[in-house]
N, C-alpha and C positions, 0 to 999 in steps of 0.2 A: 735665441735666432727664434725667427720669425713666424707666424705661420703662412704671410705672404704677403709680398710688395711688389708694388704696380708700379714705375715710378714712365716720365714722359718730360722728353726733354725736347721743345722746337720750337722753333720764331713762328711769331704767327704776326699776320696785322693785329689795329686794336683792335677792328669787326669781329674778327674773326677770338682774341679773345673776351670780349663780347658777348659772344654765342657759347664761348666752352664758361661762362662767368652764370650766363642764363640759366645751362642746362641743370649747371649745378644748379642754382637757386629749385628749379624745378624738382629737381631730384627732392633737394632737404624737404622743399611743400610736401611732396606725394609721401613722405614718409616709409618707414612699413619695406616692402622691397622695392630698392628704387631701381630704375637703368640709368647711368649716367652717360651722355653718350660721349667719347673724346677721342677726337680721332677718327679712322676708321672703324676704331670699334666701340662695343660697350660693354663699361661694368657696372653689376649688380654688387647695389648694396642694402643692404640691412642696418632702418637706420629711425632711434627711436627718438621719440619726441621730444628731450634732453640731452643734452650735447655741452660739454667745454668747446670754448673759441677761446681763439691766441693769433693776434695780429701783429703780423713787427714787421717798420721800417727801418730800413739799415742806408744811409747817404753817403757814398765817402768815394772817394776820389776815381775810380773805378765807378761809379754810376747807382743812381735809383734799388731796391730790391724790400718788392712789398710781400710778403709770407703772411697767407690766409689758413687758420689750420681747422682745423677740428675734427673731434676726438668723441670716442664716445667706447663702453666695455663692450664684449664679444656675449657677452650674458644677458641673457633674457629681465630686464628691469627687475622684472620683481626679485628673483633672484641674486643679479651686484649688489653689490655690499659699498657704500662711497670708498676711490680709493682716497690713501693716505693724502695724494696734492693738493686732491678740492680738497677735505678738509683742513688745510691747510690753511689754503687761501678763501675759504672763504670766512665772514667775517658773524663775531659771534652777535647775538641779540644785545642791546643794549640795556642794563637793567639800570631805572633810574629807583630810588626810593620816594612815594608818595609822599607830597610833603600835608602833612598834621591837614583837619579838616577847620580845627582853632588854634591857632599861634597861641603856643605854650606860652605864657608872664611870671615871672618873679612875683610873689609874695612880697608884694610893698609891706613895712614894718611901717608900726605909727607910734606915735609915742604918745601913749593916755597923758591926757590934761586932767587934771579940776575944772571944770569950770568952776568959778564962783559967780552965780548966781542969789541974786540980792533975795533973799528973802522973808 
């Protein structure tokens, strides 16, 4: 069960859609306790500094669907532990072995020859 769900479906002009995205952008820039204007009402959200995002574009014979999704935990950032999904999608740090400062050389075997020097 979800604690709260708000869903709004309506037809918009391209300019109204842009206005809605600008309202969302302003709320994201404001952060903390932001108010998002959605049609006739306002939605108050607590938005942290770090978010997870997902953008999905689906093209079918029915049309094109563009989904923009932002996720963040409901707990304060100091208390929130990273989710398993977030940890799984983050790339691990790549560690490389450093090259030795001086390339190692194999010892060269030389045969000992006695030189015959005239005495």
